[in-house]
N, C-alpha and C positions, 0 to 999 in steps of 0.2 A: 481463165475460167474453164471449168470442165464442161466437156460437150460430149455427145455421143460418138463424135468421129475421132476422139483421142484415145479410144480403148478398144480392143478387139474382142471383148466379152463383157457380159454384165458385171462379172467379179473385177475386171480390170476398171470399168467404169466407176464401181463402188470406190475402188482405192485410190482412183484418181480424184474423186470428189473428196474422199477422206484427206488426202494431200492438201487440196484447195483450202479445205476447212480448218485444217492444223494451222496452215501458213496465216490465213486470215485471222485466226484466233491469237497468234503470236504477235501481229501487228496490232491487232485491237487491244492487248494486255496493257499497252502504254498509250496515253492521250497523244494527240498531234503535238502538243505542246511539248511533251515529254520527249517524243521522238526527236523534234527540232534540237531542244536543249542538249540532248545525248549525242546528237550528230556534233554540235559545236565541242562538246567535251572531246569527244573522241578525235576529231580533227586537230584539236590542240595537243593531244598526245602523240599523233601522227606525225605532226609538223616537228615536235620536240625530238621524236626518236630518228627522223630523218637527218636532222640538224647535228644528232650527237652520234650517227652512225650505227644505229640500232635498228633492228627490226621490229615492226610494230607488233605483230603477233607474238613475238618472243619476250614478252614483259617479264621483268624480273622485279623483286621487291625493291632492290636497291635503286633501279632505274625510276621505278614509279616515285619512290621518295625523293630522288633528285628532281624528277619533273615538277612535283609539287612544289620543292623547295624554290625552284626557279620562279615559278608562278607567283609564289608569295614575295620573293625578292622584287618582282616586277609591278607588284601593289595589288594583285588580285585579292578579293576578299574571300574570307575563310568559307564563306557560303558558298562562293563560286568553286573554290578547291573542292569542297565535299560534293557539289553537284558533278564536276567534271570527273572526280573520282568514281562516282556512282556510274557514270557513262561508260568508263573503261571497265569496270568490275561488270556491268551488264553484257558488254561485248565480248568478254572473255569467259563468259559463264560456261560455254560449252568446252573450254579447253581441258585436255586430260590433266588430271592432277590438281593440287590446291590453286585457287585463284589468287595470284600475287596482290591484286588490288583490294582483296578482302582480308590480307595478312594482319594480324595484330601489330606488327611493326608500323606498318603505314598508318593504322589508328594511333598510336603513340606519337608519331610525327605530328599529325593533325592537332593532337591534344597538347603538344609542346609549342606548336606555332600559335595556337589560342591563348595560351599562356603568355607567350612571348608578346603577343597584340595587346593583351589586358594589362601587362606591366609597361607598355608604351602608351598606354592610355587610349588605345583603339577600340572602340565598342561598337555594336550594331545600332545604327541610328534608326530610331523609329519614325515614321511619318508623322508629321503635326496633326493633331486632330481637328476635324471639323464636327463639332458638336452641335446640339440643336440651336443654340444661341448663336453659332455661327451663320448656320443656314437661314435663318431668320434676317441676318444682316445681309446676307448674300441675296436674298428674295427681294429685299427692299432696293438694292442697287444695281442688280443684275440687268435689268431692262433699259437701262440707259444706252443710247446709241454709242458705240465705240468703232474705232478704226482697229481692223485685226492685224493691221501691221504699220510700222511707222510710214506716214506719207500716204497710206491707202486711203480708200473712198469711206467717208462716214457712212454708217448704216442707216437706212431709212427708219423711222418709228415702227413699222410694220416687220422690218427685218429682225430689229431689236427684239420685238415682242415674241417672234417665232423662235429665236435662239433663246430667250430667257425662258421661255416655256419649256423647251427642252433641257435646258440646265437645271431649272429648278425640279422637275420631275426626276432628272437623273441623280440629283443630290439627295432628295428626299427618300427617293425609294432605296437607293444604296446605303443611306444612313440607317433607316428603319430596319432593313433587313440584314444588316451587317455583310454586304455582298462584296465578295471578291470582284475585281475588275472583269474577270474572265464570266463570272456568274452574271454581273450586271449587263454585259453586252451580249449575252446569249437569250436575255428574255424576250419573249415573243408576246404579242396580246393574248394568245391562248393560254398563257401562264398566269393571268390575272383573273382572279375570282372573286366576283363582288356577291356576297350573300343575299338573298331576298330578304331577309330580316333585318338589314340595314346594320348588320355587325361590321367589325373590321375587315377589310378586303386582305385577301392572302395572295401571295405570289408561290408559285411552283419553282424550285430549283432543280432542274433535271439531272443536274451532274455537277459535282464540284471537285477541288483538289482532294478533299477527303472523302469522296465519295465516288471513286473511279468506277464501281460496277452499277451506277446510274440508278440506285434506288430511290433518289429524289428526296426533298424536304419541302415542307408547306410552312412558310413564314408570313407572319401578319404584318401588314404596313399600317401607318396612321391615316386617319380622314384626310390630313393635309397632304399625304402623298397620293392617296386615291383620287382627290381633287386635281392634283397636278397631273396626273395620268390622264384623266379624263379631258383637261383642257388641250393636252397633246394629241389625242386620238381623233383621226379625221374619220367623217362619215364613210362607211364602205371600206375601212381599212383591212387589208388581208389579216386574218387571226394567225398566220403562220410567220407574217413579217416582223422581223426584229424591232424592237421599241427605239433602241439606241444603235442606228445602224452606222456605226464608225468604228475606227480601229482603236486598240489601247492608247496609242500616243494622242490620238485626236482627244479621247477622253481625258487624259492628263492634262492636255493643253487648255481644255475647255474648263475644267475644274480650277485650275491655276489662275486663269484669267478673271473667273467668276470671283475668286477669293481676293485677287488683286483690286477688283473694283468696289468690293465691300471694305477696303482698307486692311484686309488680313496680309501678312508677309507670306508670299507665294513660295518662299523659299524650300520650306519643308512640306509643301503641300503635294499630294499625290493622289492617285486613285484610291490608295489604301487608307487616306485620311477619314474617309466615312466610315470604314469599320472600326477603326480605332476611336473615332469620336463618339459612335453608339455604344461602344464597350465601355467607354469612360461615363456617358451618361447614366448606363445602367448601374455602373458601380456606384456612382454619386448619389443614385436614388435609394441604394441598399439593397441591390440584387445581389444574393450570395454567389459564391464560385460555382456551384452546381448549377444555378440558374444562368450564370453568364457563359458556361461552357456549351450549355443547351442552345443557347440563343445565338452564339458564335459558332456552332457546329464544330467547337474544338474537341479532340480526344484527350488533349493533356491539359491539367490545371496549370502546369508550368507555362505552356503557350500562352494560355489566357491571361495568366498573370503579369504577362510582360505588356499587354495593352493597358493595363489599369495601374501600373506601378506609381504614375505620378500622381493619380488620384489617391491612392492608398496613401501615400505619403502624408497626406492631409489629414488622416483618420487614425493614424497611429497613436498610441499612449503620449507619445513625447508631443505631437502636434496638438492634441487636446490641452495639454499642459500649458503649452505655449500661448495658447489663445487665452488663457485665463490671467496671465502675466501683466502686470503694469508696465508701460514703458520704460526702458532704462533712460536715465538722465545722460543726455549726450556730455562727452569729455569736452571740457573747456580748453 
């Protein structure tokens, strides 16, 4: 950090502080998660370069294509390839001349790999939805004492109730507000606003994947979710304390376990299931695409449509026609 002792004059001090400010701003331009992901992508490129006798910084279009092709052959998902490529493009951004990671031939390769994957029947799997009806089922079953691992000690009724209160609040809030995992786990008690007129409570999302500048967003939650939060909050709780103070992996494990307790197949359940479930609930209730995009804070209708495609299939003209048809006579 800049200090008076690092410069011999006021002008030198100003330039020192400006350099510090620029360095801090460049770091802050990307979120901590993005920095971590980009580091993983760049390390992948560095390992490939070393193994193939190439200099990391001397990237060429052909070598980047070969690296991506190798990752694809290893079974890496296309989304991973795109993220890793973005990491390399970011690292090479200051290189003199054109950036090979942004070359059109590299984009053509990814397009070809995507078509190849589609022809092989490989598609992006969406998390199974946890809709309102699922949360009701979970709420009815989640308070039963369980063993958190095979052969482990059975929870006491008090321990089970405390765990259930946390899980129900997490599920209800995450569902109602269509929260991403990072948004859900970042919530503090300060972010909950209960209006004096008794209307719906709102939560304040300080920052998200699509709001890197931290403009924030206010989202309403149901009375059920508000009551779940009220049960969870202890007297004298620190307003700045995180409501759900655990890691993404713990959140995923708890949601899966809660689904399993309610007889819901946990295989496709993830922290994203709450967001998918509310999107489908909104679509089923007749909310149009503009309203859905606003609720989910999506910038693209294409992205929003991916969340509700299974629900939309039930409302196509063909589906409406099929509902009016008499059952066919079984073949003898």
